[in-house]
N, C-alpha and C positions, 0 to 999 in steps of 0.2 A: 355109438350112434352118431351119424353125421349131422352137422348143423344144417339148418334150412338154407343158409347162404351157399354152402358147398354143394348142396343138392341142385340149387338153381344154376350155379356156375357150370356144373357138370352137364346138366340137361341142355342149357342154352349157351353155346360157346361164345356168342356175341356180347354177352353181358360183361360188365366191368364192375368191380367192387372196390370201394374206398372206405377206410376207417379213420376216425378221429379228425374229420375235416371241420374247419371252423366256418360257420355261415356268416357271410358279409351282409346280405340283405335277404328279406323274405317278404313277398307280396302275395296277397290273396285277392282274387276277383271272380265274380260270377260269370259263367259262360252264357252267351246269349241263347235264349229259348231252351234252357236246360237247367236241371237241378244240381249240376256239378259245379264245384268251386275249383278253379285252377290256381295252384300254388306254384310260384316261381321263386327259386332261391339262387343266389350266387355264392360261390365258395371262394374263400381267399386264395389267390394265386391262380385262379382260372378265369378266362374271359367269356365263357359260355354260360347261358342260363340252364338250370336244371329244373324240369317241370314235372308235376304230378297232380292228379285229380283226386278229390274227395267229395263225398256227399255233404259233409259237415265241415265247419271251419276247423283249422288246425291251430294248435298253440303257436305263438310267435317263436320262431327259431333263431332270430337275429342274435349273433354272438354265441350260440350254442355249438357244441361239438356233436357231430352226427356220423353215423355209418350209413352209407347208401349204396344201393345196387342199381345200375342204370344201363341203358344202351344208347348209342349215338345215332341220331337221325339228322337229315338235312331237310330243311323246309324252304320253299321258295316264297318269299314275301316281296311283292312289288318288283319282281324280276331279279331279285338278289337271292342267292343261296345262303342260308344261315344255318350254322350248326347248332343243334339243340340236343340236350341230354334228357331223355325220358326216364324218369325214376320209376323203378319197379318196386323197390323196397327201401324204406327210410326208417331209421331208428335213432333216437338220442343215445349218445355214448354215455 
């Protein structure tokens, strides 16, 4: 039986998977006029934010090792293009 990660990667070619990455920072904030909580993490050795949404607060991941599956997007903020990683699947290692 194939793992859920392998199924995702085969189905969606643009997804990227990383394992045993150390979280440098983790911030949670409420989205305006929504029940979603936006989580932003940074990974040691990477300069881009990784974001995911949840309906409830997530445990603090700072300093933890995680496995994550994500895809790359570019957002325009105040006329600047910023690279952001949207996390599809996150799991503590």
